[in-house]
N, C-alpha and C positions, 0 to 999 in steps of 0.2 A: 136599314139593314134586310128587310123583308125585298127591297128591290135588288139589294146585291144579290140577294139569292137566286131572286129569278133569271134573274141575270145571267149566273154561274150556272142556272139548268138546263136553260136556253143553250147555252156553247156548246155544254156537254150535250145535249141532243143533237144538236148541228155536229158535233166529231161524229158520234153514233149512226147518225144516216149517210153522212160523209163517207165514213167506213166502210157501210155498207155499200153502197155505190161505185166506190173503191173496189172492191171487192167482187163484187157480182159483173163491171163493168172494165175492170182493171185486169186483174190476175184472175180471175175466170174466163175471159177472152185469151191472153198469155196462154196458159195453159193449151188452148183450141189452137193455138195458132204453134206452139214448139212440138207438141204431142200430139200431130192432125190425124194418127191410123190411129186402128183400136180396134177390137172383137166387137164380132157386131153376135147381138145376144139374142136374138129370132130365135122364138122357139116354133112349135109346127102352130098352135093356137094362131100365130102371127098370121100365116095366112089365112086364114077367114073372118079374120077383122078390116070390113071393106073402108076406104080412102072414102070420106065424106066432106070434102071441102069447108061445106058452110059452116063446120064447125070450127074455123079460124078463128070467126069473129070471138065464140068462146072463149078461145086460148089463148085471146089478149084481153081477155076482160079480168085477167089476171093483177095486169099493172095497176088498172083504175083500184083495184080491192085492195092492192097493198097501199095507195096511197091513201084509199078509203078509211084503213086502220091507222096508218099512220099519225094522220092529221086529227084522228077520231080520241086519240091517246095523247097529243102532244100535250095538253092543260095538264096531263096527269104523270109527273116527272118517274117518278118510283114504276108504275104498270109502265110507262115509253120505255124506259132504260132497261127492264126485264126484257121484254119482248125485241128487242134491240139484240139484245145480245143473247138471248135464245137464237135469232136470226144469223148472227153473226158466225156462230158456232156449227150453223146447218150448212151455211156457206164454206165456211172453212174447212167443215167435215167432208164434204161434194169435193171441194175443188183439193183435197188432200186425195180422194178415191182415185178420182179424175187421172191425176198427173203419178200412181202408182200404179194404175189398172185403167188404160182409155177403152172408151167401149163409143161404138161409133151406129148409125142407123143407116139403111140402104133405101133411099126414099124413092118416091116414084116418079117417075119423070111422064109430065101430062102439058097439055096444052092449055094455056092461060086465056080462056074464050070468054069468062065472067067476073063477076066481082070478089067472089068467093076464091076460083082460082087463080086469078091472079095475085088476090091475098095471100095465098097460101104459097105460090112461087116467089113474092117478092121475102117471104120469111126463109124460105129456100135460099136465096141467094145473099142474104146477111147472115143471116145465121149457120157456121157449119155444121154437120152432120156428126158431130161428136160430143164428149162430156155427156152423154146418156144415161149413165148408169150412175147414182140415180139420180133419177128425176128431182130437177132443184124446180120445175114448177110444181109437179106433187109435194116433195118435199115443205117449198113454202107458203105454198097455200093452205096445206094440211096442219104445222106446226100452226099457222095463224090463226085457222078456224077453232082450234080444241083449246090456245091460247085464251081466244076470245069467249067460247064459248064459257068456259071456265069461269071468266072477268065479266062476263054479259050473256043472260043465256038467250034474251029478245036477240039481240042482232046476231048471235051463235048461229038461232037456227034458220036464219034467214043462209049464211056463210053456210053451212051445211049442203043444201042443194045444190049452190054455184059451184062448192069445191069440189063435187063431185061431177060436176060437167064438165068443168074445166079438167080435171084428170082424164074424162073419156076424150079430152080433143085432143090430147095428146098421143093419143092413138090414132084416134078418127083423121088425123091429118098429116100422121105417118112422121112424125115428130119423136116418138119414144116407140118402145115394145114393152109388151105386157111387164118383162122380169123389170123395165127402170120405172115400172110405176110402182111395184112390193121393192123394189130397194127405195123409191123416195117417199112411199108410205113406212118401212123399218126405219131409216133415220130421223120422221120425223115424229115418231112412236118413239122412239131413244129418246132424245134430244126434248122431248115435252116432257118426260119423265123423270130427268135427273132440271126441268126446268128453275127448281130450288133454289140452286148453285148459285143462277143469277142475282137473286134474290139481296147483294150484298149493300152496305152501309155505301161507300163512293166507290167511283171507277176512277 
């Protein structure tokens, strides 16, 4: 009986993970393609934010950060489920906003002269400059960090400075503008505040 329950929970966890991947790599990309042109939300402040290609490494750290958190809660089904549903809500709302109000960022053109500039230009090449408001980089990492901090303060304290650096990286490599960051933080705050609705008995 216990073995059967574990198998059912593992199946549900896989379904949740696949749903997140499908939304992020499927629907998100689809919206980018079918709705490629949007408004530029750059404000005066953005002109004073420098391009720092070295931050591209920090920008990419959000991927292992998310993987780590999923792995950390893999054996805690209820927590894993609540977190997954929270992230599904974050991504889904962001996609709805992109569909209704598309935005884009004007990225700089520069030569690939070293590892960091080459990596930044590679991101530019494979990631379209739209679907920017709210920033999913910001919304996902912020909501995850808040969630983890509430569950495990010690790990949360480690994630806070990393999340702060990831947020900075989005504007320092010119993937986002300042208002995209604000939008991502608002989305993360909203979803985290209502996260208790994801604590359901069954899915």
